[in-house]
C-alpha positions as CSV (number, residue, x, y, z in Angstrom):
1,M,11.0,28.6,-31.2
2,V,8.6,29.4,-28.2
3,Q,5.5,28.5,-30.1
4,L,7.1,25.1,-31.4
5,R,8.1,24.2,-27.8
6,K,4.5,25.0,-26.9
7,N,3.2,22.9,-29.5
8,L,5.5,19.9,-28.4
9,E,4.2,20.2,-25.0
10,L,0.9,20.3,-25.8
11,R,1.0,17.3,-28.1
12,H,2.5,15.2,-25.4
13,V,-0.1,16.2,-22.4
14,A,-3.0,16.3,-24.7
15,K,-4.0,12.6,-24.1
16,Y,-4.8,13.4,-20.5
17,F,-7.3,16.2,-21.4
18,K,-10.1,13.4,-21.3
19,N,-9.1,12.8,-17.8
20,I,-10.0,16.0,-16.3
21,I,-13.6,15.9,-15.4
22,Y,-14.2,18.9,-13.0
23,A,-12.5,22.1,-12.2
24,D,-13.6,25.1,-10.2
25,N,-11.6,28.1,-8.6
26,A,-10.0,26.0,-6.0
27,V,-9.9,22.4,-7.1
28,V,-9.6,20.2,-10.1
29,V,-10.7,16.5,-10.0
30,V,-9.1,14.1,-12.6
31,N,-10.4,10.4,-13.5
32,K,-6.9,8.8,-13.0
33,P,-6.2,5.9,-15.5
34,S,-4.8,2.6,-14.5
35,G,-0.9,2.4,-14.5
36,L,-0.4,6.0,-13.6
37,I,1.8,6.6,-10.6
38,C,0.8,9.7,-8.5
39,Q,4.5,11.0,-8.2
40,S,5.8,14.3,-9.7
41,N,9.4,15.4,-9.8
42,N,8.4,18.8,-8.8
43,N,9.9,20.7,-11.4
44,P,7.6,23.0,-12.8
45,N,9.6,23.6,-16.2
46,T,9.4,20.0,-17.4
47,G,6.6,17.5,-18.1
48,T,8.7,14.3,-18.7
49,G,6.9,12.0,-16.0
50,Q,3.6,10.6,-16.7
51,F,2.3,12.4,-13.6
52,D,3.9,15.6,-14.7
53,M,2.2,15.3,-17.8
54,L,-1.1,14.9,-16.4
55,L,-0.4,18.1,-14.1
56,H,0.8,20.1,-17.3
57,A,-2.6,19.0,-19.0
58,V,-4.7,20.6,-16.1
59,K,-2.7,23.7,-16.2
60,W,-3.1,23.7,-19.8
61,K,-6.9,23.1,-20.0
62,T,-8.0,25.0,-17.0
63,G,-5.7,28.2,-17.6
64,L,-3.8,27.8,-14.3
65,E,-0.8,30.2,-13.9
66,N,1.1,27.4,-12.2
67,L,1.0,23.7,-11.9
68,P,-1.8,22.3,-9.7
69,F,-0.8,21.1,-6.1
70,Q,-1.2,17.3,-5.5
71,L,-3.3,16.4,-2.5
72,H,-3.3,12.7,-2.0
73,R,-2.4,9.5,-3.9
74,L,-4.0,6.6,-5.6
75,D,-2.3,3.1,-6.1
76,K,-0.7,2.9,-9.4
77,L,-3.5,0.3,-10.7
78,T,-6.4,1.9,-8.9
79,T,-8.7,4.3,-11.1
80,G,-10.8,7.1,-10.2
81,A,-11.3,10.5,-8.7
82,L,-8.0,12.3,-7.7
83,L,-8.1,15.9,-6.2
84,L,-5.7,18.8,-7.2
85,A,-5.7,22.0,-5.6
86,T,-5.2,25.1,-7.9
87,N,-2.8,27.0,-5.8
88,A,-0.8,26.8,-2.5
89,R,-3.5,28.5,-0.3
90,H,-6.0,26.1,-1.6
91,A,-3.8,23.2,-1.0
92,K,-3.3,24.0,2.7
93,T,-7.1,24.4,3.0
94,F,-7.9,21.0,1.7
95,S,-4.8,19.3,3.1
96,K,-6.4,20.1,6.3
97,Q,-9.7,18.7,5.4
98,F,-8.0,15.5,4.6
99,H,-6.2,15.5,8.0
100,D,-9.6,16.3,9.7
101,H,-11.2,13.5,7.7
102,E,-13.9,15.9,6.2
103,I,-13.0,14.7,2.9
104,R,-14.7,11.5,2.3
105,K,-13.9,8.9,-0.5
106,S,-15.8,6.0,-1.8
107,Y,-14.8,3.2,-4.2
108,L,-16.3,0.4,-6.4
109,A,-14.7,-2.8,-6.6
110,I,-15.2,-6.1,-8.5
111,V,-14.6,-8.8,-6.1
112,R,-13.9,-12.4,-6.5
113,G,-16.9,-13.7,-4.5
114,G,-20.5,-14.7,-5.7
115,R,-23.8,-14.6,-4.0
116,Q,-22.7,-17.6,-1.6
117,S,-20.2,-15.2,-0.2
118,F,-22.8,-12.8,1.0
119,E,-25.7,-15.1,2.0
120,G,-27.8,-12.9,4.6
121,V,-25.4,-10.0,4.9
122,K,-25.4,-7.0,2.4
123,S,-23.3,-4.4,4.3
124,G,-21.0,-3.9,7.2
125,T,-17.7,-2.8,8.6
126,I,-14.5,-4.3,8.4
127,D,-12.1,-3.2,11.4
128,A,-9.1,-5.6,11.1
129,R,-6.2,-3.8,12.3
130,L,-3.0,-3.6,10.0
131,S,0.6,-3.2,10.0
132,Q,3.3,-3.2,7.3
133,E,6.4,-5.4,7.0
134,D,8.8,-5.2,4.2
135,G,6.5,-3.1,2.2
136,R,3.5,-5.4,2.5
137,V,0.5,-4.9,4.6
138,R,-0.8,-7.5,6.9
139,V,-3.7,-8.0,9.4
140,D,-2.3,-7.4,12.7
141,D,-4.7,-7.7,15.7
142,V,-1.9,-7.1,18.3
143,D,0.2,-4.4,17.3
144,G,-1.6,-3.0,14.1
145,S,-3.2,0.4,13.5
146,L,-6.9,1.0,13.7
147,A,-8.5,0.5,10.0
148,L,-12.1,0.7,9.2
149,T,-13.7,0.0,5.9
150,G,-17.5,0.4,5.2
151,W,-18.9,-1.9,2.5
152,E,-22.1,-2.6,0.8
153,L,-23.0,-5.2,-1.8
154,L,-24.4,-3.8,-4.9
155,G,-24.8,-7.0,-6.9
156,S,-23.4,-10.4,-7.5
157,S,-23.5,-12.3,-10.9
158,G,-25.6,-15.0,-11.6
159,T,-23.1,-16.7,-13.8
160,V,-19.7,-16.3,-12.3
161,P,-18.3,-15.9,-8.8
162,L,-18.1,-12.0,-9.0
163,S,-19.7,-9.3,-6.9
164,L,-19.7,-5.6,-7.1
165,L,-19.2,-3.7,-3.9
166,R,-19.1,0.1,-2.7
167,L,-16.6,0.8,-0.2
168,T,-16.2,3.8,2.2
169,L,-12.6,4.3,3.3
170,L,-13.2,5.4,7.1
171,T,-9.5,5.5,7.7
172,G,-6.5,5.6,5.3
173,H,-3.7,3.1,5.3
174,K,-1.6,1.7,2.4
175,H,-3.5,-1.1,0.7
176,Q,-6.3,-1.1,3.2
177,L,-9.2,-1.7,0.8
178,R,-7.4,-4.6,-0.8
179,I,-6.2,-6.4,2.3
180,H,-9.6,-5.8,4.1
181,L,-11.4,-7.3,1.2
182,A,-8.8,-10.3,0.8
183,E,-8.5,-11.1,4.5
184,G,-11.7,-9.6,6.0
185,L,-14.4,-10.6,3.5
186,R,-12.3,-13.4,1.9
187,C,-13.2,-11.8,-1.5
188,P,-10.2,-10.4,-3.0
189,V,-10.5,-7.5,-5.7
190,L,-10.2,-9.0,-9.1
191,G,-6.8,-8.7,-10.4
192,D,-5.1,-8.3,-7.0
193,T,-2.4,-10.8,-7.3
194,L,-0.5,-9.5,-4.0
195,Y,-3.3,-10.3,-1.5
196,S,-5.1,-13.2,-3.5
197,K,-4.5,-16.6,-2.2
198,S,-5.7,-18.4,-5.4
199,P,-5.6,-17.7,-9.4
200,P,-8.9,-16.6,-10.8
201,T,-10.8,-19.5,-12.7
202,P,-11.0,-19.8,-16.4
203,E,-14.7,-18.7,-16.3
204,I,-13.4,-15.2,-14.8
205,L,-10.5,-15.0,-17.2
206,A,-13.0,-15.2,-20.1
207,L,-14.5,-12.0,-19.1
208,V,-11.5,-9.9,-18.8
209,P,-10.6,-8.0,-22.1
210,P,-7.7,-9.6,-23.8
211,N,-5.5,-6.6,-23.3
212,V,-5.7,-6.8,-19.4
213,S,-3.8,-9.1,-17.2
214,I,-5.2,-10.2,-13.9
215,E,-2.7,-13.3,-13.2
216,K,0.8,-13.6,-11.6
217,P,3.2,-14.5,-14.1
218,R,3.8,-18.4,-14.5
219,W,6.6,-20.0,-15.9
220,S,6.6,-23.3,-17.9
221,K,8.3,-25.3,-20.6
222,D,6.5,-26.6,-23.8
223,D,6.2,-30.0,-21.8
224,G,4.5,-28.4,-18.8
225,S,7.4,-28.5,-16.4
226,E,8.8,-25.2,-14.8
227,G,11.2,-23.3,-17.0
228,S,10.8,-20.7,-19.6
229,Q,7.7,-18.6,-19.9
230,S,5.0,-20.3,-22.2
231,K,3.7,-18.3,-25.2
232,E,0.5,-17.7,-23.8
233,L,1.8,-16.2,-20.6
234,Q,4.1,-14.0,-22.4
235,T,1.2,-12.7,-24.3
236,R,-0.6,-12.0,-20.9
237,T,2.3,-10.6,-19.1
238,A,2.9,-8.1,-22.0
239,S,-0.9,-7.0,-21.3
240,E,-1.7,-4.2,-19.0
241,E,-1.9,-5.2,-15.2
242,R,-5.0,-4.3,-13.9
243,I,-6.8,-4.1,-10.5
244,F,-10.7,-3.6,-10.7
245,L,-10.8,-0.8,-7.8
246,H,-12.2,2.4,-8.7
247,S,-12.3,5.6,-6.8
248,A,-15.9,6.6,-7.6
249,H,-16.8,9.5,-5.5
250,I,-15.0,12.2,-3.6
251,S,-16.8,14.8,-1.2
252,M,-15.3,18.0,0.5
253,T,-16.5,21.1,2.3
254,R,-16.9,24.2,0.1
255,Y,-18.5,27.6,0.8
256,Q,-20.6,29.1,-1.8
257,Q,-20.6,33.0,-2.1
258,R,-23.8,34.7,-2.3
259,G,-23.3,38.4,-2.3
260,S,-21.5,39.1,1.0
261,R,-22.6,35.9,2.6
262,H,-20.8,32.5,2.4
263,K,-22.9,29.3,2.8
264,K,-21.2,26.1,3.9
265,V,-22.1,23.2,1.5
266,T,-20.5,19.5,0.8
267,L,-19.3,19.4,-3.0
268,G,-19.3,15.8,-4.4
269,I,-17.9,14.6,-7.5
270,A,-18.5,11.0,-9.1
271,A,-15.9,9.7,-11.7
272,P,-17.1,7.4,-14.4
273,V,-15.8,4.0,-14.4
274,P,-13.4,3.2,-16.9
275,P,-14.3,1.1,-20.1
276,D,-12.6,-2.1,-19.0
277,F,-14.3,-2.2,-15.7
278,L,-17.5,-1.6,-17.4
279,A,-16.8,-4.4,-19.8
280,V,-16.2,-6.9,-17.2
281,C,-19.4,-5.9,-15.2
282,T,-21.5,-6.2,-18.5
283,A,-20.0,-9.6,-19.2
284,A,-21.0,-10.7,-15.5
285,G,-24.4,-9.2,-15.7
286,L,-23.4,-6.7,-13.1
287,K,-23.9,-3.2,-15.1
288,H,-27.3,-2.8,-13.8
289,A,-25.7,-2.7,-10.3
290,I,-23.5,0.2,-11.1
291,P,-25.1,3.5,-9.7
292,P,-26.0,5.6,-12.7
293,S,-24.0,8.5,-11.3
294,F,-20.7,6.3,-11.6
295,L,-21.5,5.6,-15.4
296,S,-22.1,9.2,-16.5
297,G,-20.2,11.0,-13.7
298,A,-21.9,13.6,-11.5
299,M,-21.6,17.0,-9.6
300,E,-23.5,17.2,-6.4
301,I,-24.2,20.0,-3.8
302,D,-25.3,18.5,-0.6
303,G,-26.1,15.3,-2.1
304,T,-28.3,16.9,-4.7
305,P,-27.2,16.4,-8.4
306,V,-26.3,19.3,-10.3
307,P,-27.1,19.0,-14.1
308,L,-23.6,18.7,-15.9
309,T,-24.4,21.2,-18.2
310,E,-24.8,23.9,-15.4
311,E,-22.1,25.8,-13.7
312,I,-22.2,25.5,-9.7
313,E,-23.0,29.0,-8.3
314,G,-20.5,30.5,-5.8
315,F,-17.4,29.2,-6.9
316,K,-17.5,28.6,-10.7
317,G,-17.7,24.7,-10.6
318,K,-18.0,23.2,-13.8
319,W,-17.9,19.6,-15.4
320,C,-15.0,19.2,-17.8
321,G,-15.7,15.5,-18.7
322,E,-17.9,14.0,-21.3
323,I,-21.5,14.2,-21.0
324,G,-22.9,10.7,-21.7
325,T,-26.4,9.6,-22.9
326,I,-27.6,9.0,-19.5
327,E,-27.0,12.7,-18.3
328,K,-28.7,13.8,-21.7
329,E,-31.7,11.7,-21.0
């Protein structure tokens, strides 16, 4: 009976094994899929929720005695690097690093804005203050809290009004990146129906995989007037909602043990972009603009890459994800 229960648990959580990309004696990094809500029911004996299944998958694959500890969140439709701690002691350490801004996060975003949107300016900092009202974030220069986002243009499409940006989160506010891009740069994230002021053009829609929806639901009768939902829209609405924002890199302070000495280092982990993100970039002619480490994944110590086939000395760090052709070459 116990073995049967274990087999059933394994069957349910195994789908998340591929999302575990890095593990060591203190932290685990998962490449969060779109649609996953980062909220646990905190019951170590169940894996009913999708996030709980992810935590159980980490426990199972890494051999932890207990479920890992959640340290931060990503929005439901955001993908990429999510940091977990292996036990309560390490959770306290890395929670303090988050509080002290020692942990740095950078993102990739496909945005609706072409070459003309960035003429003469290739990087900068958005410093629009933000406040919340009824669950929605807005720019508020009078009463808003300080919010800073660094941005860098990696490339613009030559065929459609899309660009690829690298973003550095300098402060942490709800929807900060999304509203800063929509209001600060006037280039909303592709698929962001909350802060975009206009729908994507047909030429952009043509680049998006058919199982992905980046439009707000619209309602129409067969004669074109408002009413029941059209068949075409019903198909799109049934597709997976998607925002093309990816948590591409996370770094933190670690201490490498060498004999009786401990050396302070910065550990960096890059999470590969998901297939639909890569597909849109490829269709838009932007694949060349994606840094190689965000295609294959990466481990770094003080900015220097560590081969994915090697173990990081001092805290038994190892790559758990797939090793692609770029790394092998």
